[in-house]
N, CA, C, O and the ligand as a Tripos MOL2 file, in Angstrom:
@<TRIPOS>MOLECULE
protein
  313   311    79     0     0
PROTEIN
NO_CHARGES

@<TRIPOS>ATOM
      1 N          67.0160   32.4690  -69.6910 N.3       1 MET1
      2 CA         66.6960   31.2940  -68.8790 C.3       1 MET1
      3 C          67.2910   31.4770  -67.5110 C.2       1 MET1
      4 O          68.4970   31.6920  -67.3980 O.2       1 MET1
      5 N          66.4980   31.4010  -66.4670 N.am      2 SER2
      6 CA         66.9900   31.6810  -65.1160 C.3       2 SER2
      7 C          67.0030   30.3720  -64.3230 C.2       2 SER2
      8 O          65.9920   29.9790  -63.7410 O.2       2 SER2
      9 N          68.1300   29.7190  -64.3090 N.am      3 GLU3
     10 CA         68.2990   28.4660  -63.5520 C.3       3 GLU3
     11 C          68.1470   28.6580  -62.0340 C.2       3 GLU3
     12 O          67.5970   27.8130  -61.3270 O.2       3 GLU3
     13 N          68.6610   29.8120  -61.5650 N.am      4 ASP4
     14 CA         68.7210   30.0680  -60.1170 C.3       4 ASP4
     15 C          67.2610   30.1670  -59.5670 C.2       4 ASP4
     16 O          66.9830   29.6550  -58.4820 O.2       4 ASP4
     17 N          66.3740   30.7970  -60.2840 N.am      5 ASP5
     18 CA         65.0070   30.8510  -59.7790 C.3       5 ASP5
     19 C          64.3520   29.4810  -59.7100 C.2       5 ASP5
     20 O          63.6060   29.1890  -58.7750 O.2       5 ASP5
     21 N          64.6220   28.6710  -60.6690 N.am      6 ASP6
     22 CA         64.0500   27.2830  -60.6890 C.3       6 ASP6
     23 C          64.5480   26.5050  -59.4790 C.2       6 ASP6
     24 O          63.7920   25.7580  -58.8580 O.2       6 ASP6
     25 N          65.8060   26.6820  -59.1520 N.am      7 ALA7
     26 CA         66.3950   25.8970  -58.0470 C.3       7 ALA7
     27 C          65.7610   26.2210  -56.6880 C.2       7 ALA7
     28 O          65.7870   25.3990  -55.7720 O.2       7 ALA7
     29 N          65.2150   27.3840  -56.5710 N.am      8 ARG8
     30 CA         64.5930   27.8400  -55.3290 C.3       8 ARG8
     31 C          63.1020   27.6710  -55.3050 C.2       8 ARG8
     32 O          62.4490   28.0380  -54.3280 O.2       8 ARG8
     33 N          62.5460   27.1190  -56.3690 N.am      9 SER9
     34 CA         61.0900   26.9730  -56.3890 C.3       9 SER9
     35 C          60.6140   25.8980  -55.4360 C.2       9 SER9
     36 O          61.4010   25.0460  -55.0260 O.2       9 SER9
     37 N          59.3090   25.9210  -55.0670 N.am     10 PRO10
     38 CA         58.7940   24.8780  -54.1250 C.3      10 PRO10
     39 C          58.9930   23.4560  -54.6120 C.2      10 PRO10
     40 O          58.9910   22.5200  -53.8120 O.2      10 PRO10
     41 N          59.1640   23.2810  -55.9210 N.am     11 ALA11
     42 CA         59.3320   21.9280  -56.4780 C.3      11 ALA11
     43 C          60.5220   21.1870  -55.8950 C.2      11 ALA11
     44 O          60.5790   19.9580  -55.9460 O.2      11 ALA11
     45 N          61.4970   21.9480  -55.3280 N.am     12 GLU12
     46 CA         62.7040   21.2940  -54.8530 C.3      12 GLU12
     47 C          62.4680   20.4240  -53.6830 C.2      12 GLU12
     48 O          63.2970   19.5590  -53.3990 O.2      12 GLU12
     49 N          61.3530   20.5980  -52.9580 N.am     13 VAL13
     50 CA         61.0960   19.6900  -51.8180 C.3      13 VAL13
     51 C          60.3670   18.4310  -52.1980 C.2      13 VAL13
     52 O          60.2280   17.5180  -51.3830 O.2      13 VAL13
     53 N          59.8870   18.3690  -53.4590 N.am     14 VAL14
     54 CA         59.2020   17.1750  -53.9350 C.3      14 VAL14
     55 C          60.1720   16.0310  -54.1450 C.2      14 VAL14
     56 O          61.1620   16.1770  -54.8620 O.2      14 VAL14
     57 N          59.9000   14.9040  -53.5330 N.am     15 ARG15
     58 CA         60.7750   13.7480  -53.6630 C.3      15 ARG15
     59 C          60.4350   13.0040  -54.9570 C.2      15 ARG15
     60 O          59.2730   12.7160  -55.2410 O.2      15 ARG15
     61 N          61.4500   12.7120  -55.7080 N.am     16 PHE16
     62 CA         61.2660   11.9210  -56.9400 C.3      16 PHE16
     63 C          61.0830   10.4590  -56.5420 C.2      16 PHE16
     64 O          61.5580   10.0120  -55.4980 O.2      16 PHE16
     65 N          60.3950    9.7470  -57.3890 N.am     17 PRO17
     66 CA         60.2750    8.2580  -57.1410 C.3      17 PRO17
     67 C          61.6350    7.6130  -57.1120 C.2      17 PRO17
     68 O          62.5420    8.0390  -57.8260 O.2      17 PRO17
     69 N          61.7950    6.5630  -56.2740 N.am     18 GLN18
     70 CA         63.0720    5.9810  -56.0820 C.3      18 GLN18
     71 C          63.5440    5.2620  -57.3520 C.2      18 GLN18
     72 O          64.7190    4.9090  -57.4520 O.2      18 GLN18
     73 N          62.6700    5.0450  -58.2980 N.am     19 SER19
     74 CA         63.0440    4.3690  -59.5100 C.3      19 SER19
     75 C          63.9400    5.2260  -60.4120 C.2      19 SER19
     76 O          64.5130    4.7270  -61.3810 O.2      19 SER19
     77 N          64.0550    6.5090  -60.0880 N.am     20 ARG20
     78 CA         64.7720    7.4080  -60.9750 C.3      20 ARG20
     79 C          66.2590    6.9760  -61.1880 C.2      20 ARG20
     80 O          66.7100    6.7720  -62.3150 O.2      20 ARG20
     81 N          66.9690    6.8510  -60.0880 N.am     21 THR21
     82 CA         68.3140    6.4110  -60.1320 C.3      21 THR21
     83 C          68.6530    5.5730  -58.8840 C.2      21 THR21
     84 O          68.1310    5.8300  -57.7990 O.2      21 THR21
     85 N          69.4900    4.6160  -59.0430 N.am     22 ALA22
     86 CA         69.9250    3.8050  -57.8980 C.3      22 ALA22
     87 C          70.6460    4.7210  -56.9330 C.2      22 ALA22
     88 O          71.5040    5.4950  -57.3580 O.2      22 ALA22
     89 N          70.3290    4.6630  -55.6380 N.am     23 PRO23
     90 CA         71.0450    5.4960  -54.6750 C.3      23 PRO23
     91 C          72.5240    5.1040  -54.6120 C.2      23 PRO23
     92 O          72.8760    3.9340  -54.7580 O.2      23 PRO23
     93 N          73.3610    6.0840  -54.3960 N.am     24 PRO24
     94 CA         74.8460    5.8210  -54.3660 C.3      24 PRO24
     95 C          75.2310    4.7320  -53.3850 C.2      24 PRO24
     96 O          76.1720    3.9820  -53.6430 O.2      24 PRO24
     97 N          74.5200    4.6240  -52.2500 N.am     25 ALA25
     98 CA         74.9010    3.6250  -51.2470 C.3      25 ALA25
     99 C          74.7970    2.2440  -51.7440 C.2      25 ALA25
    100 O          75.4540    1.3540  -51.2050 O.2      25 ALA25
    101 N          73.9680    1.9920  -52.7980 N.am     26 SER26
    102 CA         73.8380    0.6250  -53.2900 C.3      26 SER26
    103 C          74.8790    0.2770  -54.3400 C.2      26 SER26
    104 O          74.9600   -0.8750  -54.7670 O.2      26 SER26
    105 N          75.6450    1.2090  -54.7470 N.am     27 VAL27
    106 CA         76.6560    0.9820  -55.8140 C.3      27 VAL27
    107 C          78.0130    0.7180  -55.1050 C.2      27 VAL27
    108 O          78.5520    1.5890  -54.4230 O.2      27 VAL27
    109 N          78.5430   -0.5190  -55.2930 N.am     28 GLY28
    110 CA         79.7640   -0.8730  -54.5940 C.3      28 GLY28
    111 C          80.9740   -0.7360  -55.4970 C.2      28 GLY28
    112 O          80.9000   -1.0030  -56.6960 O.2      28 GLY28
    113 N          82.0750   -0.3230  -54.9220 N.am     29 GLY29
    114 CA         83.3690   -0.3850  -55.5960 C.3      29 GLY29
    115 C          83.5190    0.6130  -56.7630 C.2      29 GLY29
    116 O          84.2320    0.3310  -57.7260 O.2      29 GLY29
    117 N          82.8700    1.7400  -56.6800 N.am     30 TYR30
    118 CA         83.0360    2.7520  -57.7220 C.3      30 TYR30
    119 C          83.9030    3.9040  -57.1530 C.2      30 TYR30
    120 O          84.0110    4.1060  -55.9430 O.2      30 TYR30
    121 N          84.4970    4.6250  -58.0820 N.am     31 LYS31
    122 CA         85.2690    5.8190  -57.7070 C.3      31 LYS31
    123 C          84.3290    7.0040  -57.6610 C.2      31 LYS31
    124 O          83.4350    7.1400  -58.4960 O.2      31 LYS31
    125 N          84.5390    7.8580  -56.6780 N.am     32 ASP32
    126 CA         83.7600    9.1110  -56.6040 C.3      32 ASP32
    127 C          84.4920   10.1700  -57.3960 C.2      32 ASP32
    128 O          85.5990   10.5810  -57.0490 O.2      32 ASP32
    129 N          83.8460   10.6050  -58.4760 N.am     33 LEU33
    130 CA         84.4860   11.5500  -59.4210 C.3      33 LEU33
    131 C          84.1860   13.0100  -59.0860 C.2      33 LEU33
    132 O          84.6930   13.9150  -59.7490 O.2      33 LEU33
    133 N          83.3840   13.2380  -58.0850 N.am     34 GLY34
    134 CA         83.0310   14.6110  -57.6940 C.3      34 GLY34
    135 C          81.7030   15.0780  -58.2250 C.2      34 GLY34
    136 O          80.8160   14.2930  -58.5590 O.2      34 GLY34
    137 N          81.5980   16.4180  -58.2920 N.am     35 ILE35
    138 CA         80.3680   17.0610  -58.6170 C.3      35 ILE35
    139 C          80.4710   17.7460  -59.9900 C.2      35 ILE35
    140 O          81.4940   18.3400  -60.3310 O.2      35 ILE35
    141 N          79.4150   17.6480  -60.7430 N.am     36 GLY36
    142 CA         79.3850   18.3020  -62.0590 C.3      36 GLY36
    143 C          79.4090   19.7990  -61.9770 C.2      36 GLY36
    144 O          79.0100   20.3730  -60.9640 O.2      36 GLY36
    145 N          79.8830   20.4620  -63.0540 N.am     37 ALA37
    146 CA         80.0570   21.9200  -63.0220 C.3      37 ALA37
    147 C          78.7270   22.6410  -62.8540 C.2      37 ALA37
    148 O          78.6340   23.6490  -62.1540 O.2      37 ALA37
    149 N          77.6840   22.0970  -63.5180 N.am     38 MET38
    150 CA         76.4080   22.7630  -63.4060 C.3      38 MET38
    151 C          75.7900   22.6790  -62.0600 C.2      38 MET38
    152 O          75.2310   23.6580  -61.5640 O.2      38 MET38
    153 N          75.8800   21.4880  -61.4340 N.am     39 ALA39
    154 CA         75.3570   21.3480  -60.0600 C.3      39 ALA39
    155 C          76.1000   22.2130  -59.0600 C.2      39 ALA39
    156 O          75.5110   22.7360  -58.1140 O.2      39 ALA39
    157 N          77.4150   22.3620  -59.2800 N.am     40 ARG40
    158 CA         78.2080   23.2540  -58.4080 C.3      40 ARG40
    159 C          77.7030   24.7030  -58.5590 C.2      40 ARG40
    160 O          77.5060   25.4420  -57.5950 O.2      40 ARG40
    161 N          77.5140   25.0430  -59.8280 N.am     41 HIS41
    162 CA         77.0760   26.4410  -60.1330 C.3      41 HIS41
    163 C          75.7710   26.7310  -59.5090 C.2      41 HIS41
    164 O          75.5490   27.8380  -59.0180 O.2      41 HIS41
    165 N          74.8690   25.7480  -59.5090 N.am     42 LEU42
    166 CA         73.5150   25.9200  -58.9840 C.3      42 LEU42
    167 C          73.4410   25.6950  -57.4560 C.2      42 LEU42
    168 O          72.3670   25.8350  -56.8700 O.2      42 LEU42
    169 N          74.5560   25.3520  -56.8170 N.am     43 ASN43
    170 CA         74.6060   25.1020  -55.4010 C.3      43 ASN43
    171 C          73.5720   24.0130  -55.0150 C.2      43 ASN43
    172 O          72.8410   24.1370  -54.0320 O.2      43 ASN43
    173 N          73.5500   22.9640  -55.8210 N.am     44 MET44
    174 CA         72.6140   21.8600  -55.5470 C.3      44 MET44
    175 C          73.0500   21.0630  -54.3240 C.2      44 MET44
    176 O          74.2360   20.9240  -54.0240 O.2      44 MET44
    177 N          72.0070   20.5310  -53.6130 N.am     45 ARG45
    178 CA         72.3410   19.6110  -52.4980 C.3      45 ARG45
    179 C          72.4690   18.2060  -53.0950 C.2      45 ARG45
    180 O          72.0150   17.9380  -54.2070 O.2      45 ARG45
    181 N          73.0980   17.3210  -52.3200 N.am     46 GLU46
    182 CA         73.2900   15.9530  -52.8040 C.3      46 GLU46
    183 C          71.9530   15.2780  -53.1200 C.2      46 GLU46
    184 O          71.8690   14.4880  -54.0610 O.2      46 GLU46
    185 N          70.9100   15.5790  -52.3460 N.am     47 SER47
    186 CA         69.6170   14.9580  -52.5510 C.3      47 SER47
    187 C          68.9960   15.3840  -53.8570 C.2      47 SER47
    188 O          68.0920   14.7080  -54.3470 O.2      47 SER47
    189 N          69.4350   16.4570  -54.4300 N.am     48 GLN48
    190 CA         68.8630   16.9370  -55.6800 C.3      48 GLN48
    191 C          69.6940   16.4890  -56.8920 C.2      48 GLN48
    192 O          69.2840   16.7200  -58.0290 O.2      48 GLN48
    193 N          70.8170   15.8720  -56.6740 N.am     49 MET49
    194 CA         71.7100   15.5120  -57.7720 C.3      49 MET49
    195 C          71.4480   14.1150  -58.2210 C.2      49 MET49
    196 O          70.9060   13.2970  -57.4780 O.2      49 MET49
    197 N          71.8380   13.8360  -59.4540 N.am     50 THR50
    198 CA         71.6990   12.5780  -60.0900 C.3      50 THR50
    199 C          73.0630   11.8900  -60.2950 C.2      50 THR50
    200 O          74.0030   12.5780  -60.6940 O.2      50 THR50
    201 N          73.2220   10.6470  -60.0610 N.am     51 GLY51
    202 CA         74.4850    9.9970  -60.3020 C.3      51 GLY51
    203 C          74.6980    9.6740  -61.7840 C.2      51 GLY51
    204 O          73.7770    9.2220  -62.4640 O.2      51 GLY51
    205 N          75.8930    9.9050  -62.2690 N.am     52 HIS52
    206 CA         76.2080    9.5810  -63.6680 C.3      52 HIS52
    207 C          77.4400    8.6830  -63.6800 C.2      52 HIS52
    208 O          78.3750    8.8870  -62.9050 O.2      52 HIS52
    209 N          77.4330    7.7000  -64.5530 N.am     53 TRP53
    210 CA         78.5310    6.7820  -64.6790 C.3      53 TRP53
    211 C          79.4900    7.2900  -65.7770 C.2      53 TRP53
    212 O          79.0530    7.7550  -66.8290 O.2      53 TRP53
    213 N          80.8110    7.1900  -65.5060 N.am     54 CYS54
    214 CA         81.8210    7.5150  -66.4990 C.3      54 CYS54
    215 C          82.6860    6.2660  -66.7640 C.2      54 CYS54
    216 O          83.4340    5.8460  -65.8810 O.2      54 CYS54
    217 N          82.5990    5.6900  -67.9200 N.am     55 SER55
    218 CA         83.3780    4.5000  -68.2580 C.3      55 SER55
    219 C          84.8460    4.7110  -68.2270 C.2      55 SER55
    220 O          85.5250    3.9150  -67.5780 O.2      55 SER55
    221 N          85.4260    5.7200  -68.8700 N.am     56 PRO56
    222 CA         86.8920    5.9630  -68.8800 C.3      56 PRO56
    223 C          87.4160    6.0770  -67.4480 C.2      56 PRO56
    224 O          88.4990    5.5680  -67.1610 O.2      56 PRO56
    225 N          86.6800    6.7300  -66.5380 N.am     57 CYS57
    226 CA         87.1210    6.8810  -65.1450 C.3      57 CYS57
    227 C          86.7420    5.6730  -64.2950 C.2      57 CYS57
    228 O          87.2870    5.4820  -63.2070 O.2      57 CYS57
    229 N          85.8200    4.8680  -64.7820 N.am     58 ASN58
    230 CA         85.3000    3.7220  -64.0410 C.3      58 ASN58
    231 C          84.7720    4.1950  -62.6910 C.2      58 ASN58
    232 O          85.1020    3.6310  -61.6480 O.2      58 ASN58
    233 N          83.9600    5.2230  -62.7270 N.am     59 GLY59
    234 CA         83.4060    5.7730  -61.4350 C.3      59 GLY59
    235 C          82.1110    6.5690  -61.6260 C.2      59 GLY59
    236 O          81.5910    6.7090  -62.7330 O.2      59 GLY59
    237 N          81.6510    7.0480  -60.5710 N.am     60 MET60
    238 CA         80.4100    7.8250  -60.5650 C.3      60 MET60
    239 C          80.6600    9.2590  -60.2320 C.2      60 MET60
    240 O          81.4790    9.5640  -59.3640 O.2      60 MET60
    241 N          79.9660   10.1620  -60.9110 N.am     61 TRP61
    242 CA         79.9550   11.5770  -60.4920 C.3      61 TRP61
    243 C          78.5460   12.0290  -60.3640 C.2      61 TRP61
    244 O          77.6390   11.3970  -60.9040 O.2      61 TRP61
    245 N          78.3280   13.1310  -59.6480 N.am     62 PHE62
    246 CA         76.9600   13.4920  -59.3370 C.3      62 PHE62
    247 C          76.7280   14.9490  -59.8220 C.2      62 PHE62
    248 O          77.5560   15.8470  -59.6730 O.2      62 PHE62
    249 N          75.5810   15.0840  -60.3850 N.am     63 GLY63
    250 CA         75.2820   16.4440  -60.8900 C.3      63 GLY63
    251 C          73.7880   16.6510  -61.2800 C.2      63 GLY63
    252 O          72.9210   15.8350  -60.9660 O.2      63 GLY63
    253 N          73.5500   17.7390  -61.9520 N.am     64 TYR64
    254 CA         72.2380   18.0540  -62.5250 C.3      64 TYR64
    255 C          71.8090   16.8900  -63.4190 C.2      64 TYR64
    256 O          72.6350   16.2730  -64.0910 O.2      64 TYR64
    257 N          70.5060   16.5990  -63.4160 N.am     65 ALA65
    258 CA         70.0220   15.4610  -64.1740 C.3      65 ALA65
    259 C          70.3880   15.5130  -65.6500 C.2      65 ALA65
    260 O          70.6020   14.4710  -66.2680 O.2      65 ALA65
    261 N          70.4600   16.6970  -66.2170 N.am     66 PHE66
    262 CA         70.7060   16.8040  -67.6890 C.3      66 PHE66
    263 C          72.1850   17.1010  -67.9870 C.2      66 PHE66
    264 O          72.5620   17.3590  -69.1300 O.2      66 PHE66
    265 N          73.0020   17.0570  -66.9450 N.am     67 GLU67
    266 CA         74.4340   17.2060  -67.2140 C.3      67 GLU67
    267 C          74.9660   15.9140  -67.8650 C.2      67 GLU67
    268 O          74.4740   14.8250  -67.5700 O.2      67 GLU67
    269 N          75.9240   16.0320  -68.7070 N.am     68 VAL68
    270 CA         76.4580   14.8170  -69.3660 C.3      68 VAL68
    271 C          77.9840   14.7460  -69.2670 C.2      68 VAL68
    272 O          78.5540   13.7060  -69.5960 O.2      68 VAL68
    273 N          78.6590   15.7900  -68.8340 N.am     69 GLU69
    274 CA         80.0890   15.8320  -68.9330 C.3      69 GLU69
    275 C          80.7430   15.4910  -67.6160 C.2      69 GLU69
    276 O          80.4760   16.1150  -66.5890 O.2      69 GLU69
    277 N          81.6320   14.4610  -67.6630 N.am     70 CYS70
    278 CA         82.3650   14.0550  -66.4450 C.3      70 CYS70
    279 C          83.2760   15.1790  -65.9600 C.2      70 CYS70
    280 O          84.0340   15.7400  -66.7500 O.2      70 CYS70
    281 N          83.2120   15.5150  -64.6780 N.am     71 PRO71
    282 CA         83.9920   16.6130  -64.1890 C.3      71 PRO71
    283 C          85.5390   16.2650  -64.1130 C.2      71 PRO71
    284 O          86.3780   17.1530  -63.9650 O.2      71 PRO71
    285 N          85.8500   14.9920  -64.2180 N.am     72 GLN72
    286 CA         87.2220   14.5540  -64.1670 C.3      72 GLN72
    287 C          87.9280   14.5320  -65.5360 C.2      72 GLN72
    288 O          89.0290   15.0600  -65.6910 O.2      72 GLN72
    289 N          87.2850   13.9280  -66.4880 N.am     73 CYS73
    290 CA         87.9680   13.7290  -67.7960 C.3      73 CYS73
    291 C          87.2200   14.4140  -68.9630 C.2      73 CYS73
    292 O          87.7260   14.4900  -70.0820 O.2      73 CYS73
    293 N          86.0190   14.9030  -68.6710 N.am     74 GLY74
    294 CA         85.3110   15.5820  -69.7580 C.3      74 GLY74
    295 C          84.5580   14.6540  -70.6940 C.2      74 GLY74
    296 O          83.9520   15.1120  -71.6630 O.2      74 GLY74
    297 N          84.5850   13.3750  -70.4260 N.am     75 ASN75
    298 CA         83.8240   12.4160  -71.2460 C.3      75 ASN75
    299 C          82.3340   12.6750  -71.2330 C.2      75 ASN75
    300 O          81.7670   12.9030  -70.1640 O.2      75 ASN75
    301 N          81.6850   12.6480  -72.3710 N.am     76 ARG76
    302 CA         80.2550   12.9590  -72.4390 C.3      76 ARG76
    303 C          79.4350   11.7420  -72.8870 C.2      76 ARG76
    304 O          78.2690   11.8960  -73.2490 O.2      76 ARG76
    305 N          80.0060   10.5660  -72.8700 N.am     77 HIS77
    306 CA         79.2730    9.4270  -73.4250 C.3      77 HIS77
    307 C          79.0240    8.3560  -72.4100 C.2      77 HIS77
    308 O          78.7290    7.2200  -72.7830 O.2      77 HIS77
    309 N          79.1330    8.6810  -71.0800 N.am     78 GLY78
    310 CA         78.7950    7.6970  -70.0630 C.3      78 GLY78
    311 C          79.8990    6.7000  -69.7870 C.2      78 GLY78
    312 O          79.7360    5.8160  -68.9470 O.2      78 GLY78
    313 ZN         85.4660   10.6160  -66.4980 Zn       79 ZN79
@<TRIPOS>BOND
     1     1     2 1
     2     2     3 1
     3     3     4 2
     4     3     5 am
     5     5     6 1
     6     6     7 1
     7     7     8 2
     8     7     9 am
     9     9    10 1
    10    10    11 1
    11    11    12 2
    12    11    13 am
    13    13    14 1
    14    14    15 1
    15    15    16 2
    16    15    17 am
    17    17    18 1
    18    18    19 1
    19    19    20 2
    20    19    21 am
    21    21    22 1
    22    22    23 1
    23    23    24 2
    24    23    25 am
    25    25    26 1
    26    26    27 1
    27    27    28 2
    28    27    29 am
    29    29    30 1
    30    30    31 1
    31    31    32 2
    32    31    33 am
    33    33    34 1
    34    34    35 1
    35    35    36 2
    36    35    37 am
    37    37    38 1
    38    38    39 1
    39    39    40 2
    40    39    41 am
    41    41    42 1
    42    42    43 1
    43    43    44 2
    44    43    45 am
    45    45    46 1
    46    46    47 1
    47    47    48 2
    48    47    49 am
    49    49    50 1
    50    50    51 1
    51    51    52 2
    52    51    53 am
    53    53    54 1
    54    54    55 1
    55    55    56 2
    56    55    57 am
    57    57    58 1
    58    58    59 1
    59    59    60 2
    60    59    61 am
    61    61    62 1
    62    62    63 1
    63    63    64 2
    64    63    65 am
    65    65    66 1
    66    66    67 1
    67    67    68 2
    68    67    69 am
    69    69    70 1
    70    70    71 1
    71    71    72 2
    72    71    73 am
    73    73    74 1
    74    74    75 1
    75    75    76 2
    76    75    77 am
    77    77    78 1
    78    78    79 1
    79    79    80 2
    80    79    81 am
    81    81    82 1
    82    82    83 1
    83    83    84 2
    84    83    85 am
    85    85    86 1
    86    86    87 1
    87    87    88 2
    88    87    89 am
    89    89    90 1
    90    90    91 1
    91    91    92 2
    92    91    93 am
    93    93    94 1
    94    94    95 1
    95    95    96 2
    96    95    97 am
    97    97    98 1
    98    98    99 1
    99    99   100 2
   100    99   101 am
   101   101   102 1
   102   102   103 1
   103   103   104 2
   104   103   105 am
   105   105   106 1
   106   106   107 1
   107   107   108 2
   108   107   109 am
   109   109   110 1
   110   110   111 1
   111   111   112 2
   112   111   113 am
   113   113   114 1
   114   114   115 1
   115   115   116 2
   116   115   117 am
   117   117   118 1
   118   118   119 1
   119   119   120 2
   120   119   121 am
   121   121   122 1
   122   122   123 1
   123   123   124 2
   124   123   125 am
   125   125   126 1
   126   126   127 1
   127   127   128 2
   128   127   129 am
   129   129   130 1
   130   130   131 1
   131   131   132 2
   132   131   133 am
   133   133   134 1
   134   134   135 1
   135   135   136 2
   136   135   137 am
   137   137   138 1
   138   138   139 1
   139   139   140 2
   140   139   141 am
   141   141   142 1
   142   142   143 1
   143   143   144 2
   144   143   145 am
   145   145   146 1
   146   146   147 1
   147   147   148 2
   148   147   149 am
   149   149   150 1
   150   150   151 1
   151   151   152 2
   152   151   153 am
   153   153   154 1
   154   154   155 1
   155   155   156 2
   156   155   157 am
   157   157   158 1
   158   158   159 1
   159   159   160 2
   160   159   161 am
   161   161   162 1
   162   162   163 1
   163   163   164 2
   164   163   165 am
   165   165   166 1
   166   166   167 1
   167   167   168 2
   168   167   169 am
   169   169   170 1
   170   170   171 1
   171   171   172 2
   172   171   173 am
   173   173   174 1
   174   174   175 1
   175   175   176 2
   176   175   177 am
   177   177   178 1
   178   178   179 1
   179   179   180 2
   180   179   181 am
   181   181   182 1
   182   182   183 1
   183   183   184 2
   184   183   185 am
   185   185   186 1
   186   186   187 1
   187   187   188 2
   188   187   189 am
   189   189   190 1
   190   190   191 1
   191   191   192 2
   192   191   193 am
   193   193   194 1
   194   194   195 1
   195   195   196 2
   196   195   197 am
   197   197   198 1
   198   198   199 1
   199   199   200 2
   200   199   201 am
   201   201   202 1
   202   202   203 1
   203   203   204 2
   204   203   205 am
   205   205   206 1
   206   206   207 1
   207   207   208 2
   208   207   209 am
   209   209   210 1
   210   210   211 1
   211   211   212 2
   212   211   213 am
   213   213   214 1
   214   214   215 1
   215   215   216 2
   216   215   217 am
   217   217   218 1
   218   218   219 1
   219   219   220 2
   220   219   221 am
   221   221   222 1
   222   222   223 1
   223   223   224 2
   224   223   225 am
   225   225   226 1
   226   226   227 1
   227   227   228 2
   228   227   229 am
   229   229   230 1
   230   230   231 1
   231   231   232 2
   232   231   233 am
   233   233   234 1
   234   234   235 1
   235   235   236 2
   236   235   237 am
   237   237   238 1
   238   238   239 1
   239   239   240 2
   240   239   241 am
   241   241   242 1
   242   242   243 1
   243   243   244 2
   244   243   245 am
   245   245   246 1
   246   246   247 1
   247   247   248 2
   248   247   249 am
   249   249   250 1
   250   250   251 1
   251   251   252 2
   252   251   253 am
   253   253   254 1
   254   254   255 1
   255   255   256 2
   256   255   257 am
   257   257   258 1
   258   258   259 1
   259   259   260 2
   260   259   261 am
   261   261   262 1
   262   262   263 1
   263   263   264 2
   264   263   265 am
   265   265   266 1
   266   266   267 1
   267   267   268 2
   268   267   269 am
   269   269   270 1
   270   270   271 1
   271   271   272 2
   272   271   273 am
   273   273   274 1
   274   274   275 1
   275   275   276 2
   276   275   277 am
   277   277   278 1
   278   278   279 1
   279   279   280 2
   280   279   281 am
   281   281   282 1
   282   282   283 1
   283   283   284 2
   284   283   285 am
   285   285   286 1
   286   286   287 1
   287   287   288 2
   288   287   289 am
   289   289   290 1
   290   290   291 1
   291   291   292 2
   292   291   293 am
   293   293   294 1
   294   294   295 1
   295   295   296 2
   296   295   297 am
   297   297   298 1
   298   298   299 1
   299   299   300 2
   300   299   301 am
   301   301   302 1
   302   302   303 1
   303   303   304 2
   304   303   305 am
   305   305   306 1
   306   306   307 1
   307   307   308 2
   308   307   309 am
   309   309   310 1
   310   310   311 1
   311   311   312 2
@<TRIPOS>SUBSTRUCTURE
     1 MET1         2 RESIDUE 1 A MET
     2 SER2         6 RESIDUE 1 A SER
     3 GLU3        10 RESIDUE 1 A GLU
     4 ASP4        14 RESIDUE 1 A ASP
     5 ASP5        18 RESIDUE 1 A ASP
     6 ASP6        22 RESIDUE 1 A ASP
     7 ALA7        26 RESIDUE 1 A ALA
     8 ARG8        30 RESIDUE 1 A ARG
     9 SER9        34 RESIDUE 1 A SER
    10 PRO10       38 RESIDUE 1 A PRO
    11 ALA11       42 RESIDUE 1 A ALA
    12 GLU12       46 RESIDUE 1 A GLU
    13 VAL13       50 RESIDUE 1 A VAL
    14 VAL14       54 RESIDUE 1 A VAL
    15 ARG15       58 RESIDUE 1 A ARG
    16 PHE16       62 RESIDUE 1 A PHE
    17 PRO17       66 RESIDUE 1 A PRO
    18 GLN18       70 RESIDUE 1 A GLN
    19 SER19       74 RESIDUE 1 A SER
    20 ARG20       78 RESIDUE 1 A ARG
    21 THR21       82 RESIDUE 1 A THR
    22 ALA22       86 RESIDUE 1 A ALA
    23 PRO23       90 RESIDUE 1 A PRO
    24 PRO24       94 RESIDUE 1 A PRO
    25 ALA25       98 RESIDUE 1 A ALA
    26 SER26      102 RESIDUE 1 A SER
    27 VAL27      106 RESIDUE 1 A VAL
    28 GLY28      110 RESIDUE 1 A GLY
    29 GLY29      114 RESIDUE 1 A GLY
    30 TYR30      118 RESIDUE 1 A TYR
    31 LYS31      122 RESIDUE 1 A LYS
    32 ASP32      126 RESIDUE 1 A ASP
    33 LEU33      130 RESIDUE 1 A LEU
    34 GLY34      134 RESIDUE 1 A GLY
    35 ILE35      138 RESIDUE 1 A ILE
    36 GLY36      142 RESIDUE 1 A GLY
    37 ALA37      146 RESIDUE 1 A ALA
    38 MET38      150 RESIDUE 1 A MET
    39 ALA39      154 RESIDUE 1 A ALA
    40 ARG40      158 RESIDUE 1 A ARG
    41 HIS41      162 RESIDUE 1 A HIS
    42 LEU42      166 RESIDUE 1 A LEU
    43 ASN43      170 RESIDUE 1 A ASN
    44 MET44      174 RESIDUE 1 A MET
    45 ARG45      178 RESIDUE 1 A ARG
    46 GLU46      182 RESIDUE 1 A GLU
    47 SER47      186 RESIDUE 1 A SER
    48 GLN48      190 RESIDUE 1 A GLN
    49 MET49      194 RESIDUE 1 A MET
    50 THR50      198 RESIDUE 1 A THR
    51 GLY51      202 RESIDUE 1 A GLY
    52 HIS52      206 RESIDUE 1 A HIS
    53 TRP53      210 RESIDUE 1 A TRP
    54 CYS54      214 RESIDUE 1 A CYS
    55 SER55      218 RESIDUE 1 A SER
    56 PRO56      222 RESIDUE 1 A PRO
    57 CYS57      226 RESIDUE 1 A CYS
    58 ASN58      230 RESIDUE 1 A ASN
    59 GLY59      234 RESIDUE 1 A GLY
    60 MET60      238 RESIDUE 1 A MET
    61 TRP61      242 RESIDUE 1 A TRP
    62 PHE62      246 RESIDUE 1 A PHE
    63 GLY63      250 RESIDUE 1 A GLY
    64 TYR64      254 RESIDUE 1 A TYR
    65 ALA65      258 RESIDUE 1 A ALA
    66 PHE66      262 RESIDUE 1 A PHE
    67 GLU67      266 RESIDUE 1 A GLU
    68 VAL68      270 RESIDUE 1 A VAL
    69 GLU69      274 RESIDUE 1 A GLU
    70 CYS70      278 RESIDUE 1 A CYS
    71 PRO71      282 RESIDUE 1 A PRO
    72 GLN72      286 RESIDUE 1 A GLN
    73 CYS73      290 RESIDUE 1 A CYS
    74 GLY74      294 RESIDUE 1 A GLY
    75 ASN75      298 RESIDUE 1 A ASN
    76 ARG76      302 RESIDUE 1 A ARG
    77 HIS77      306 RESIDUE 1 A HIS
    78 GLY78      310 RESIDUE 1 A GLY
    79 ZN79       313 GROUP 0 **** ****
């Protein structure tokens, strides 16, 4: 499975519908927990990343849409 090839495909310029995830700017008072390991590995841009909520950290981290692990505490249950 070649993730790097997928990341450079023409699909990356396609904008997803805004209903996918609330933009970070609209979320108030959360902690920024950083970037997920997979998104870092893929060199994803912020516009390609999805926000994930982590209850133990009480904050948001950003990463690949299918990533589930908080980069701060390793929690995988949101
Ligand atoms: Zn966490």
